VMD Tcl script that draws the C-alpha trace (Angstrom):
set ca {
  {30.87 134.90 53.19}
  {30.81 131.92 55.54}
  {27.63 129.86 55.60}
  {26.85 128.63 59.07}
  {25.68 125.05 59.54}
  {22.12 124.50 60.68}
  {21.96 125.53 64.36}
  {22.63 122.15 65.90}
  {22.36 119.49 63.21}
  {24.41 118.35 60.22}
  {23.08 116.14 57.47}
  {25.16 113.49 55.75}
  {25.69 109.84 54.91}
  {27.34 107.10 56.95}
  {28.41 103.55 56.19}
  {25.72 101.81 58.22}
  {26.32 98.20 57.19}
  {29.17 97.52 54.72}
  {28.16 95.39 51.75}
  {27.55 95.41 48.00}
  {26.61 98.85 46.76}
  {23.37 97.39 45.39}
  {22.37 96.69 49.03}
  {22.59 100.41 49.89}
  {25.31 100.38 52.58}
  {25.00 104.15 53.06}
  {22.41 105.50 55.50}
  {21.25 109.09 55.86}
  {22.27 110.61 59.20}
  {21.44 113.76 61.15}
  {23.91 114.54 63.91}
  {24.84 117.42 66.18}
  {27.29 119.83 64.60}
  {30.59 119.14 66.39}
  {32.56 121.91 68.06}
  {36.21 122.09 67.01}
  {38.61 120.85 69.65}
  {42.20 122.06 70.10}
  {43.96 122.15 66.73}
  {40.79 121.50 64.72}
  {38.80 123.32 62.06}
  {35.05 123.12 61.64}
  {34.45 123.22 57.90}
  {31.20 124.01 56.16}
  {31.54 121.66 53.18}
  {31.36 123.21 49.71}
  {32.23 120.02 47.83}
  {33.57 116.53 48.54}
  {35.08 114.22 45.97}
  {34.02 110.58 45.80}
  {37.08 108.34 45.86}
  {37.28 104.64 45.07}
  {38.47 104.20 48.66}
  {35.02 105.40 49.76}
  {33.55 102.62 47.64}
  {35.92 100.05 49.19}
  {34.85 101.21 52.66}
  {31.16 101.10 51.80}
  {31.39 97.61 50.30}
  {33.58 96.22 53.08}
  {36.73 95.63 51.05}
  {38.39 97.74 53.75}
  {37.22 96.76 57.23}
  {35.58 99.65 59.11}
  {37.66 101.23 61.87}
  {34.58 102.52 63.67}
  {30.83 102.03 63.30}
  {28.63 104.29 61.20}
  {31.43 106.52 59.91}
  {30.76 109.33 57.45}
  {33.09 108.70 54.46}
  {34.68 111.29 52.20}
  {38.22 112.66 52.24}
  {38.44 115.09 49.33}
  {36.88 117.96 51.21}
  {36.71 121.61 50.17}
  {35.13 123.86 52.74}
  {34.96 127.20 54.46}
  {36.23 127.50 58.01}
  {33.22 128.11 60.24}
  {35.15 127.97 63.53}
  {38.63 127.16 64.79}
  {39.74 125.36 67.90}
  {42.25 126.43 70.48}
  {45.86 126.87 69.26}
  {44.96 127.10 65.55}
  {46.98 129.88 63.92}
  {47.19 128.90 60.22}
  {43.49 129.39 59.51}
  {40.72 131.70 60.57}
  {36.97 131.83 60.03}
  {36.11 132.46 56.39}
  {39.24 130.84 54.95}
  {38.88 128.10 52.37}
  {40.60 124.88 53.42}
  {40.92 121.33 52.18}
  {40.73 118.12 54.16}
  {42.46 115.03 52.74}
  {42.91 111.31 53.40}
  {45.88 111.55 55.78}
  {44.48 112.92 59.03}
  {47.11 112.30 61.66}
  {50.46 110.70 62.44}
  {52.45 110.24 65.64}
  {55.30 112.52 64.54}
  {57.85 110.56 66.55}
  {58.29 107.09 65.01}
  {61.22 106.34 62.74}
  {59.08 106.80 59.64}
  {57.81 110.21 60.70}
  {61.29 111.34 61.69}
  {62.59 110.27 58.27}
  {59.94 112.23 56.34}
  {57.98 109.06 55.55}
  {54.90 109.81 57.62}
  {52.69 107.93 55.16}
  {54.13 104.73 56.71}
  {53.46 105.76 60.33}
  {51.94 102.76 62.17}
  {49.72 105.14 64.14}
  {48.43 107.07 61.10}
  {44.77 108.11 61.00}
  {42.52 108.69 57.98}
  {39.58 110.95 57.20}
  {36.37 109.04 56.57}
  {37.82 105.87 58.10}
  {39.03 106.79 61.59}
  {36.86 109.91 61.85}
  {33.86 111.34 60.04}
  {34.58 112.82 56.63}
  {32.99 115.03 54.02}
  {29.85 113.19 52.89}
  {28.02 115.77 55.01}
  {27.42 119.49 55.10}
  {29.92 120.04 57.95}
  {32.96 118.20 59.29}
  {36.03 118.56 61.51}
  {39.55 118.57 60.06}
  {42.87 118.77 61.96}
  {44.44 122.11 61.04}
  {47.95 120.63 60.76}
  {46.71 118.25 58.04}
  {44.56 120.76 56.15}
  {45.60 122.57 52.98}
  {44.97 126.26 52.23}
  {43.01 126.51 48.98}
  {42.40 129.42 46.57}
  {39.20 131.40 46.92}
  {38.75 132.05 43.21}
  {38.30 128.48 41.93}
  {35.26 126.24 41.66}
  {35.10 124.01 44.74}
  {34.00 121.02 42.63}
  {37.21 121.30 40.59}
  {39.40 121.55 43.68}
  {37.95 118.57 45.54}
  {39.48 115.75 43.41}
  {42.93 117.27 43.83}
  {42.89 116.41 47.54}
  {43.17 112.63 47.13}
  {42.88 111.57 43.50}
  {45.46 114.20 42.60}
  {47.77 113.72 45.55}
  {47.86 109.91 45.45}
  {48.21 109.95 41.67}
  {51.19 112.27 42.07}
  {52.80 109.94 44.62}
  {52.13 106.94 42.37}
  {53.79 108.77 39.48}
  {56.87 109.40 41.60}
  {56.88 105.78 42.82}
  {56.82 104.62 39.18}
  {60.33 106.08 38.73}
  {59.44 107.56 35.35}
  {62.66 108.78 33.71}
  {62.85 112.13 31.89}
  {60.86 111.96 28.64}
  {59.96 108.39 29.52}
  {57.20 106.08 28.28}
  {54.40 105.69 30.83}
  {51.55 103.20 30.77}
  {48.42 103.96 32.80}
  {46.03 101.10 33.57}
  {42.58 102.39 34.48}
  {41.69 106.01 33.78}
  {39.46 107.52 36.41}
  {39.80 110.45 38.77}
  {43.38 109.86 39.89}
  {44.73 108.68 36.55}
  {43.48 111.64 34.51}
  {45.31 114.01 36.86}
  {48.55 112.02 37.09}
  {48.61 111.75 33.29}
  {48.60 115.53 32.97}
  {51.56 115.88 35.32}
  {53.48 113.26 33.33}
  {52.63 114.93 30.02}
  {53.70 118.34 31.35}
  {57.04 116.77 32.29}
  {57.60 115.45 28.77}
  {56.42 111.86 29.04}
  {54.77 109.78 26.36}
  {51.58 108.39 27.89}
  {49.73 105.23 26.86}
  {46.34 104.61 28.49}
  {44.80 101.15 28.85}
  {41.27 100.97 30.21}
  {37.97 99.22 29.57}
  {35.94 102.44 29.57}
  {35.27 103.98 26.16}
  {34.51 107.38 27.72}
  {37.78 107.25 29.65}
  {39.70 106.51 26.45}
  {38.10 109.55 24.83}
  {39.13 111.70 27.78}
  {42.67 110.33 27.60}
  {42.95 111.31 23.94}
  {41.60 114.77 24.70}
  {44.26 115.22 27.39}
  {47.10 114.21 25.07}
  {47.68 110.47 25.44}
  {49.70 109.03 22.57}
  {47.63 105.85 22.45}
  {44.62 104.26 24.11}
  {43.54 100.65 24.28}
  {41.72 98.02 26.29}
  {42.91 97.19 29.79}
  {44.50 93.90 28.68}
  {45.97 95.20 25.42}
  {49.69 95.55 24.82}
  {50.85 99.18 24.46}
  {52.50 100.07 21.13}
  {55.99 100.27 22.66}
  {57.79 98.95 25.75}
  {57.16 101.03 28.87}
  {59.72 102.62 31.15}
  {57.09 102.91 33.88}
  {53.49 101.97 34.53}
  {50.85 102.83 37.12}
  {47.99 100.49 37.94}
  {44.98 102.52 39.12}
  {42.34 99.84 38.49}
  {41.92 97.64 41.62}
  {42.32 94.50 39.52}
  {45.10 92.10 40.48}
  {44.86 90.32 37.12}
  {46.39 93.39 35.50}
  {49.63 93.19 37.50}
  {51.26 90.54 35.25}
  {49.83 92.29 32.18}
  {51.49 95.57 33.15}
  {54.75 93.92 34.23}
  {55.01 92.13 30.89}
  {54.60 95.47 29.09}
  {57.62 96.97 30.87}
  {60.98 97.42 29.23}
  {64.11 96.20 31.03}
  {64.48 97.85 34.49}
  {60.96 99.30 34.20}
  {58.81 99.93 37.28}
  {55.14 99.23 37.96}
  {53.51 101.20 40.80}
  {50.21 99.89 42.16}
  {48.28 102.94 43.32}
  {45.23 101.56 45.09}
  {44.63 100.86 48.77}
  {42.79 97.66 47.79}
  {43.60 95.14 45.04}
  {42.04 91.83 44.12}
  {44.38 88.85 44.29}
  {47.39 88.86 41.98}
  {47.74 85.66 39.92}
  {50.98 83.69 39.92}
  {53.85 85.54 38.26}
  {56.31 83.96 35.85}
  {59.78 85.11 36.84}
  {61.13 85.27 33.30}
  {58.12 87.02 31.73}
  {57.22 89.39 34.53}
  {60.19 90.16 36.81}
  {63.48 89.21 35.21}
  {65.65 91.90 33.60}
  {65.29 93.97 36.77}
  {61.65 94.88 36.45}
  {60.32 96.43 39.66}
  {56.96 96.08 41.38}
  {56.04 98.74 43.95}
  {53.02 99.57 46.06}
  {51.83 103.03 47.06}
  {50.78 103.70 50.65}
  {48.87 106.90 51.34}
  {50.89 110.12 51.00}
  {52.88 112.60 53.01}
  {51.78 116.17 53.55}
  {54.75 117.22 51.44}
  {53.33 115.17 48.57}
  {50.15 117.19 48.95}
  {51.94 120.52 48.92}
  {54.11 119.53 45.97}
  {51.16 118.30 43.94}
  {48.96 121.33 44.62}
  {51.84 123.60 43.59}
  {52.36 121.54 40.43}
  {48.66 121.52 39.58}
  {48.53 125.31 39.82}
  {51.70 125.72 37.78}
  {50.65 123.52 34.86}
  {47.00 124.60 34.90}
  {45.71 121.09 35.45}
  {42.30 120.32 33.95}
  {39.90 118.54 36.27}
  {37.02 116.63 34.72}
  {34.17 116.18 37.18}
  {30.72 114.65 37.36}
  {28.85 116.54 40.10}
  {26.10 114.98 42.23}
  {23.98 116.59 44.94}
  {24.89 115.32 48.41}
  {21.48 113.67 48.52}
  {22.61 111.33 45.70}
  {25.75 110.00 47.36}
  {24.54 106.43 46.92}
  {24.09 107.00 43.19}
  {27.58 108.46 42.90}
  {29.05 105.31 44.47}
  {26.89 103.10 42.24}
  {28.11 104.90 39.13}
  {31.71 104.70 40.33}
  {31.38 100.95 40.87}
  {30.05 100.58 37.32}
  {32.79 102.77 35.77}
  {30.14 105.22 34.65}
  {31.78 108.34 36.08}
  {33.63 110.58 33.65}
  {36.66 111.92 35.50}
  {35.86 112.40 39.20}
  {32.53 112.23 41.00}
  {31.97 115.15 43.38}
  {29.22 115.65 45.95}
  {27.79 119.13 46.44}
  {25.68 119.94 49.51}
  {22.41 121.67 48.75}
}
mol new
graphics top color blue
foreach p $ca { graphics top sphere $p radius 0.5 }
foreach p [lrange $ca 0 end-1] q [lrange $ca 1 end] { graphics top cylinder $p $q radius 0.2 }
display resetview
């Protein structure tokens, strides 16, 4: 059954004035429910994951693209209405809205299947209102069909944390049965780790959070340690999920010859000077990760279903969005934070 939004008004949160989370950069908003335009879906939000990118937007680490934008890009919802020319979805379907919202489709990156690098790319919760609300618009061509029989709170983190973690894993060039180091162990990391483990990797987790270390052990990590500790063996690959530039040389130094470090975040504090011999010589590789393609999303969602991925969530009512961001900033979220409209 499709719940209809309130007759003319949606309730949500917008980034009113970016700044430290302690200064409450989110403001409650009440806005007219938008009508879907051509190619759009109006979703009644069932759940929306809280991503570290939302925190970066709220605190101003990422400059706002428009004023008073509703963040949130891990959206699970029911289609309330469809715009002209939409054929893939109909009212009542469950659909997911993700970070990547639009690309030009014609530049050399799009033509080469690398739409994540499109200079004209658009993003949910940055270039348009997202899912920190009880209703939102999503372009149908960038939405994902989702199963009806699963808990919406468990699906939401798959739509960014899962997808970007999957791309970061692929960018890390992990060889078959390789040794993977994961630095930081939040929403994205705990999903990427499960994909790596299912593919036969040995996983070592390095994070400051005691609760995250416990979760890593429960999921099958071979070792856990502090963020600056040395793993018990040289690494073939590593992924840096923590937005801490100081960890780049730490992770590079932990790599074996020809190993690869992928930096997964959209924002990173400054990287200190690297020593060529200690950090890069012997063909060590340093890579960044930029958004994702829609094919990454399809591949990850298929993989997650196939391996029976376990999603650890900390749910919050939509009314406590500010608290969810506060807890995320303090590393007090176990797994992924998810907002649930009342």
